[in-house]
N, C-alpha and C positions, 0 to 999 in steps of 0.2 A: 684326562682321558687322549686320548686320541684324536677326537675333531678340533682341540687345542691346540694342534701344533702349530698351524699356521697365523696362529693369533686371534682376536677376537671378532675381528671381521668372519673368519669362518666357522664360528664356534656354531651356530644356527644349523638348525637339522631340518631336511625336507623331510616330510610327512606324506605317508599318500593319503589320506583323508582332504589335504590342498592337492592333489592333482586336478579335482572335480571334474576327471573324463577327460582333459584334454592332456594327457601324460606328455609329448610333446613340447606342447608351447610351457609346463611346468618345467623339465627338463632344461629347454634355451632359458627359462627366470632365470636358474642355479647354475648355469652353463656364464649368462652375462656376471651375474654376484664374484663369479671366479675372474673375471675376468675376459673372457671372452674365449675360444673354444680351444685355442692352445693348451692356454693358462691353466684352463680350467680341468682338460684331459694330465697336466704335468700332473698339477695340485691331487686328482683322482690316487693315480699312480703313488704318487709320495704317500699317501694318507690311506692307503691298501696295502702299503710294504711295513706302514709305519703301524696300524690297527693290527696286525698279526704277530707283532714280536708285543703286543700287551697282551698277556696272558688273561687279565680282568676282564679284558673287552668282549661283549658279546655279540657284536652286530655281525662279525666276521672271526668266524671257530673253525679248529680242525676238526675235518670229518671221517670219519674209523667206522662206519658201520655198514653190511656186507653189498646194501643194493643203495643207492642215491634216493632222493628222497622225491617222489616226482611234483616238479612244480617249481621246486628252490632253485637257486643261483647255486652256480659253481665253478670256484677257479682253482687251475693246477697249472701242472709244468706237465708236458706230453710227448713220451715217442713213440710215434708209430711202432706196428707189427707188421705192418704190409707199407712201410713207406718206402722199399724199392719200387713198388706200383705205385706211387703217390706220384702226382708234379707238382705240389704242393704240401702242407699241410699246416696247423695253427702249433707252435710250439708253447702257446700258455692260452689254453682255450678257457674263455668265460660263457658258460655254459646255462641256459634255461632247460631241468630238466621233463622227458617225455616219458621216462621209464625204461626198463628193458625194450630191446627191439625185439623184434619174431625170433630168433634164432635163441633166444630166453640166456644169451652169454654177454653181452655189450649193451651197455648204455645209450640210449638214443637222445640227444639235446640240440637245442637250437643254440650251436655257438653265433654269438652275435658280433664277435671280434670278426667274422667274414661281410658283414652288411656295411656298407658306406653308412656315415652317420645319419643324413635325411633319413635313409631305409628300416636304420637300426631304429632309432628315433620313434617312428611310426609305427613301425611292426610292434616293437613295444609297447607300444600303444595301442595297440590293436588288443593285443592278447590280454591289455590289464584292463581296458576297456570290456572284455566277454567275460572277465573274471573279476569283475574289481568285486566286488560285498564278497568273495569266497576269499580274495587278498585279504582282505582289509581282516576279517575274521579270524584270517591265521592268525593273524597279528597282532589282534586284541588282547586288548586286559595284560596280564601277566607273560604274555609274550614276545612285547613291545621288546622290538627289534631283540630277542636273544633267538640267535640263528638257528642254532641245532633242535629249540625248543618249540617254536614256531611248526603249528603243522603244515598236513603237506594238503596243496593243490592239484585237482586231475585236469590236466592242459591238455585235450583232448585231440589230436590231429588232425583229423577227421572236423572236425569245427573251425578252428582257429585257418583250414586250408581251403575252405572255401572263398574267406576274404583275400588271404595272404599269399593262396600259392602262386598269380599272379605276378606279383610283388619280389618270387625271388624264394620263400620263404625255404623252399627245399636246399638251396646253394647251400643256405645255412643248417641245416641237417647233416648231424657228423653221428657217427657212433662209435663209444670208446671204449674201451678194456679196463675193468676196474682196477685190475692189479697193477695196469700199465701207468697209471694217474699217479704223479708224486706232485707231493705239497700240495693235497686237495683243500681247498675250504671249503667251507658255506657260508651263504652269503644271506642275511636277513631281508626280506623283502622290502621293509623301507629303503635300503640301500641301493638297488635295483633302477635309481633315477640316478646317483651319484657313478654306480658304478658304469651304465649306460655310456657316460662320455669318455671316457680312457679309450686311449690310442692306444693300444699295446704293441702292436704290430711288429708282432715275433715269430714270422712264417717264416718255412724252411721249403727246399728244394726248387726247382724252378725257376717258381716264380718267389720270390721275397718283398715286394715293394705291395706297400696299401695300393701305390697305385696300379700296379698291375692284379691284385687281386679286384680291385674297382670295376675292371675291366671283364674282366674273368664273369662278374657280378653283371654286369650291363649285356653281354654275352649271356649268358645262361638266362636271364628276364626275357631277353628279342626270343631268343628258340623257345620260350617256355607260353609266347605268347601268341605264337607261329601258330604251335600244336592246340591249341586253345579250340 
């Protein structure tokens, strides 16, 4: 199995019912288990690449449906149609789907790659706290770690925005054309924990580094709070 690629120390699996309503603390526990933030990120990115090569592994699976399933996590390569009008974009988005955008043409999602680590862990934790029962139920029983078969969770933007908007939620909201997504994979709910640790840093445009993206995020949060 893909989880054995780094030896027995990495064979254990994070589980949703162990989060105990503190996603951030649980992720940080696993981060330490993998040797710290940098080592955890490197491990997860390597684990992801090995897992998608394993045709028998159901933790991360190819996705080919006409619409993304709301509430699920997706990882893909992306070349924006409007990049001539963008100052930056993410070439390897990792999103939590919020369903179709209002225009009915684009998929909308929270791209966690645009959030600095502390904000990412906390914000994903808040989403998990809001929808914990639904997420665990969607991944229960025979659906355990079966990415394609797990049920949808209707994550409502208006609900999560009440707590998360002033912390930069909208900075991470993006719209994507499904036909522009390449190497599209769906990630099971259990693997939110590991995927949140990865620092893909695959930005393009005027701003190409995580430091630059974090600065933009900070400026966005300051401006958003002034409007409140």
